[in-house]
Each structure stands twice: as C-alpha cells, then as structure tokens.
N, C-alpha and C positions, 0 to 999 in steps of 0.2 A: 503494501501500501502505499509505504512511503516514496517509495522511485513514481507513483503516480503524482504525486505532488511535490514535488522537487521541480526543477526547471521548465520543463515542457507546461506543467500546469501552474505550476506556482508562481513564475514573471505575470504570464498575464493576467492571474489574480491580482497579484499585486500592483500592476499597471490599472484594474479598475477600482481598485478600493483608494487610490491614491498615496500609495507607499508601500510598507510592509518589513520595518529593516529586522523585526522576531521571525523565528520560525514559526511554519504555520502548523497550528495543532493539529494531532490527528487520531486517530483510534479505528483498530480494526478486529473484526468482529465476523466468526463462523457460524451460523447460524442456520437456523431453516427460514424461506422466503416469509416474508411478513413480519418477523423479527424487529421490533423497535431497536434501532441505535441511539445512543446520546453522541451527539456530535459536538466537541468540545469548543469552548468560544475563549480566546482570549485577545487581550489589546494590538494592533497591529504591527506596532512600531517596537513594544517592549511587556517579553515576556512576564515579568513580574509586578504588571499592574494587576492587585487585584480585585477593584472594582470592574473590572469586564469579566473577571474567570465568570464562567455560565456557561449553560449546554444546551441545545435545542434538539429535542425529539425526533426521531423522525423513521417514517415506514413506508414502505413499499408493499401494498397485502398480494401481490401476483408475481414480485420477485426479488431479489433477481433469480434467473435461471439458470441452471445447470452451465449453460455457455455463457453466462452473462456476468461483469465485474460490474457492482453498484458502486458511485462514487460521488457522495452527497457532498453537498458547499452550504455551509449556513455562515453569515457575517452578520454583523448587529451595528448601528447605527452610532450608539454608545455605551456607558456604563450602565451594568444592574442600576434598576430604580431603588433605591432604598439602600444601596452595599453596604454592608455591616462590618468587612472585614478590614483592619488598617493595612501600613504597609507604602510601599512608594506609589505615588499619585502620576495624573499625567503632568499635574504640572513640574513635576519632578526630570520631566523629560529637557 
C-alpha cells in the first residue's frame, strides 16, 4: 500500500492540497468486501500537530473484488472541532 501513496500518487495529491511536507498517513487492511476501514487524517505539513489527528470511516459494500485494489483518500479542510489534545499547533509551523 505504501508504494501506492508515494511519488506517483502522493505528488499529485500534495499539489491539490497546496503543500504536503508531512508524509501521507496510511493504513492497510485485509478483509472481506464491505468491511469498514478507518482512514487516518493528519496535518498536511507537520505530522505532529495533534489538532488534526482524526479518521474517516469508509466502506464499499460490494468491493473490492478479488482482482481489485481499493485505494481510499480522505482530506479535511481544518482541525478537529473542539480538539482536546495539547502539543504542537499550526502556529508553531
């Protein structure tokens, strides 16, 4: 999976979100079709900005089929609402 989100996929994604100095968070999962997957979210330019730690749950009821690879992408326009964890902030960039 990591090979799918590096240069070939990652560079166009970074261009679309206007940056992206941090690595792209990812998850791999082997399961039956329709199984939910939690896609991790993080700040695009700094992984350790905790206000942007979140996840999006996603599923495809009839896929992927045995000869398919499912690649899901999730992005957010800002931090979590009412984030409660401390640490590095966007102002620290």
